[in-house]
N, C-alpha and C positions, 0 to 999 in steps of 0.2 A: 208751826206744824213740825212734828217730830220727823227727823230725817229717816228714821226706820219706817214710819208710816208712809212717807213719800216713796221710798224704795219698794215697799210692799205693793202700793197702788200701781207703780210703774211696772212691776213684774206681773201683776194681775192683768193689767192692760195689754201687755205683750202677749200673755197667754190667751186672753179672750179675743184679741183682734181678728184672728182667722175664723173664729167660731160665731161671732156676733151677727154677721150678715145672714148666715144660714139659720141661726136661731131666731132672728127677727122675722124672717120670712115665714117661719112655721109656728111661731109662738102663739099661745093663747093664755088668757089670764088664769085658767084653771090648771095649767101645766105645773104650777108650784105644788099641787097636791096629787096630780094624776099621772104625770110623766114617769115612765118606767125605765127609760134609758136616755143617755145623752145628758148634756148640762141643763141645770135648772137654776134660774136666777131668782133667788129669794133672799129676804132679810132674815135676821136671827129669830124673830118671833114666828115668822112663817115656817122656819126650819123646825121649831119646837112643835108647831101644829102638825107638820108633815111627819115628824117622829111618832106622834100619837097615832096617826093614820097607818103608818108603816108597821107599827107594833101590832095593831089590830090585824093587818094582813098576814103577818108572820104567825100570829097566834092561830088564825083560822087555818092556815096551811098545815100547822102542827096538830090540828084537830082540837084545839082548845077553844072553849067558849068563855071569853073574858070581856070585861068592861073597864072603863076608865073614869076617873073622877078628878077634875082639876078645879082648884079654888084659889083665889088670891084677891088682893084688894088693889084698887086703882092707886097709882102713885108708888107701887112697889118698885124694887130695883129693875124689874122686868116690865117697866112701863110700856104700854102698847100691846102686851101679850093678850090682855082681855079683849082688845079690839080685834086682834087676829082670830081669837077663838070665837067671838061673836060672828065675824065675817064667814067663818067656815062652819057655822052652826049646823045646818042640815047634814053636811058631810060628816061632821063629828058624831051627830046623833045616830046616823046610819052605821057608824063604826062602834056604837055603844059607849061613846065618851060623853059624859055630862060635865058641863062647865057651870059652876055656881059662883058668882062673884062674892067675895067676902065682904064683911062690914068691918070698918076700922073703928 
């Protein structure tokens, strides 16, 4: 394991230590997409899904009517993104985002 990665993990652990008990007491699975303040614990693929949802919210606030389209194939460098998009399916559809898996 790279010493830089170990140091980054140690720093993150020190940063999160006081926050985790409070977060664990109030956390819900949908927080990754719905929480509007405070820390949100998500992985990279979930962050990409959240970015799509946040962009929709920003567009609405600005008075824009927009939609999104995401496509890709399984096994891409962002492996697992398709699963995160499927899991957020209805939430994405409500935000006008269409996910269509690609064919390799």
